C-alpha positions as CSV (number, residue, x, y, z in Angstrom):
1,M,10.5,6.6,-28.0
2,T,11.5,4.5,-30.9
3,Q,11.3,0.5,-30.7
4,P,14.5,-0.9,-30.4
5,T,14.8,-3.9,-32.9
6,T,15.4,-6.5,-30.1
7,A,11.8,-5.7,-28.2
8,L,9.4,-7.6,-26.9
9,P,6.3,-7.8,-29.5
10,T,4.3,-6.9,-26.2
11,T,5.5,-3.8,-26.0
12,R,3.1,-0.9,-25.5
13,W,5.7,1.4,-26.7
14,L,5.0,5.4,-25.9
15,D,3.1,7.7,-29.1
16,T,4.4,10.9,-29.8
17,D,2.2,12.8,-27.1
18,E,2.8,10.8,-24.5
19,Q,6.8,10.9,-25.1
20,R,6.5,14.4,-25.1
21,A,4.2,14.6,-21.8
22,W,6.2,11.8,-19.9
23,R,9.7,13.9,-20.8
24,A,7.9,17.5,-19.8
25,Y,6.8,15.4,-16.4
26,L,10.2,14.2,-16.0
27,R,11.8,17.9,-16.5
28,G,9.3,19.8,-14.4
29,T,9.7,17.4,-11.5
30,R,13.7,18.2,-11.4
31,M,13.5,21.5,-12.5
32,L,10.6,22.4,-9.0
33,E,12.5,20.5,-6.9
34,E,15.1,22.4,-7.4
35,A,14.1,24.9,-7.5
36,L,12.1,24.2,-4.2
37,D,15.2,23.0,-2.4
38,R,17.6,26.3,-3.5
39,D,14.7,28.6,-2.0
40,L,14.6,26.1,1.4
41,Q,18.6,27.2,1.6
42,A,18.7,30.3,2.9
43,H,17.0,28.8,5.8
44,G,19.7,25.9,6.2
45,L,17.1,23.8,4.8
46,Q,17.0,20.6,2.2
47,L,13.6,20.0,0.8
48,S,14.0,16.3,2.4
49,E,14.8,17.8,5.8
50,Y,12.1,20.7,5.6
51,E,9.4,17.7,4.8
52,I,10.1,15.8,7.6
53,I,10.1,18.3,10.1
54,S,7.1,19.8,8.2
55,M,5.1,16.5,9.2
56,L,6.4,16.5,12.4
57,S,4.6,20.1,13.2
58,E,1.6,18.7,12.5
59,T,1.3,15.4,14.0
60,P,0.4,15.7,17.9
61,G,3.7,16.1,20.0
62,G,5.4,16.7,17.0
63,R,6.7,12.8,17.2
64,L,5.9,10.0,14.6
65,R,7.6,6.7,14.1
66,M,10.4,6.2,11.9
67,S,9.1,3.6,10.1
68,E,6.1,5.5,9.3
69,L,7.2,8.7,8.8
70,A,9.7,7.4,5.9
71,D,6.6,6.1,4.7
72,I,4.9,9.3,4.5
73,V,8.0,10.6,3.2
74,V,8.4,8.5,0.2
75,Q,12.2,7.4,2.2
76,S,13.8,4.6,3.2
77,R,14.8,3.9,7.0
78,S,18.4,3.9,5.7
79,R,17.8,7.2,4.1
80,L,15.8,8.6,7.2
81,T,17.9,7.6,9.7
82,H,21.2,9.7,7.9
83,T,18.3,12.8,7.6
84,A,17.7,12.6,11.7
85,T,21.1,12.5,12.1
86,R,22.0,15.6,11.0
87,L,18.7,17.0,12.1
88,E,19.4,16.0,15.6
89,K,23.0,17.4,15.2
90,R,21.1,20.7,14.8
91,G,19.1,20.4,17.4
92,W,15.4,20.1,15.5
93,V,14.9,16.4,16.5
94,V,15.5,13.9,19.1
95,R,14.9,10.4,18.9
96,Q,13.2,9.0,21.7
97,P,11.5,5.1,22.4
98,C,8.2,4.9,21.6
99,E,5.3,5.7,23.6
100,S,2.8,3.1,23.1
101,D,5.9,0.3,21.9
102,R,9.4,0.8,23.6
103,R,10.8,-1.6,20.8
104,G,10.0,1.2,18.1
105,V,12.1,5.3,18.2
106,E,9.7,7.4,17.2
107,L,11.4,11.0,15.8
108,V,10.3,14.5,18.2
109,L,10.5,18.1,17.1
110,T,12.1,20.0,19.5
111,D,11.0,24.0,20.7
112,T,14.2,24.6,18.2
113,G,12.9,22.6,14.9
114,R,9.4,24.1,15.7
115,D,10.9,27.6,15.5
116,V,13.1,27.0,12.3
117,I,9.8,25.3,10.7
118,A,7.8,28.0,11.3
119,D,10.3,30.4,10.0
120,A,10.9,28.8,7.0
121,A,6.7,27.7,5.8
122,S,5.9,30.9,4.6
123,A,8.7,31.0,2.1
124,H,8.2,27.5,1.6
125,V,4.8,28.3,0.8
126,A,5.4,31.4,-1.2
127,S,8.0,28.8,-2.9
128,V,5.7,26.3,-3.9
129,R,2.9,29.2,-5.4
130,R,6.1,30.7,-7.3
131,H,7.6,27.8,-8.9
132,L,3.6,25.6,-9.4
133,V,0.3,27.2,-7.9
134,D,1.1,30.1,-10.0
135,V,2.1,28.9,-13.2
136,M,-1.1,27.0,-13.7
137,S,-4.9,27.3,-13.6
138,T,-7.0,26.5,-10.6
139,E,-8.0,23.6,-13.0
140,E,-5.3,22.5,-14.0
141,F,-3.7,22.2,-10.1
142,A,-7.2,20.4,-9.3
143,A,-6.3,18.0,-12.1
144,L,-2.0,17.2,-11.6
145,G,-3.7,16.7,-7.8
146,V,-5.7,14.1,-9.2
147,A,-3.6,12.4,-11.1
148,M,-1.0,12.2,-8.7
149,D,-3.3,10.6,-6.4
150,K,-4.3,8.0,-9.2
151,V,0.0,6.8,-9.0
152,V,-0.1,6.6,-5.6
153,T,-2.9,4.7,-5.6
154,A,-1.9,2.9,-8.6
155,A,2.0,2.1,-6.8
156,P,3.0,-1.3,-5.6
157,D,3.2,-1.2,-2.3
158,T,6.9,-1.4,-1.8
159,D,8.5,-2.3,1.8
160,R,10.7,0.5,1.7
161,C,11.4,0.5,5.5
162,S,13.1,-2.8,4.7
163,E,15.8,-1.4,4.1
164,G,18.2,-0.7,7.2
165,A,17.8,0.9,10.0
């Protein structure tokens, strides 16, 4: 990256190799998300919707507090609320008061939602393998996991859930 003439002298600019890796990461993650999203369209799902019902399908009772689910899928509460509304209109989830705290709201997977996730899961896993796992060696994929764990650990603790519903 070329350093602007007005840059602060303390900026640590990316060197050529870092810049190449950064741009490859940006392009690769965008292309991967588009491919995964495209492959889910055959099942009437977007990737963000699949992620939500998938997370619900892995919990006891198929239910999670909306604020907790927003944190897990890294979405604001307002964005999760909009997605939940779409899923609710399809009959895949319902909103219910939290069992442990009546002030909170849980998103609950319906039987229809379970059928949808069961139908789409194998296609999604095949897509993840085709577009990510199988294009790397076992060691490269493991290193990617380690690297992303470091990114998650180093991320500032933002309060995504404070944005609306």
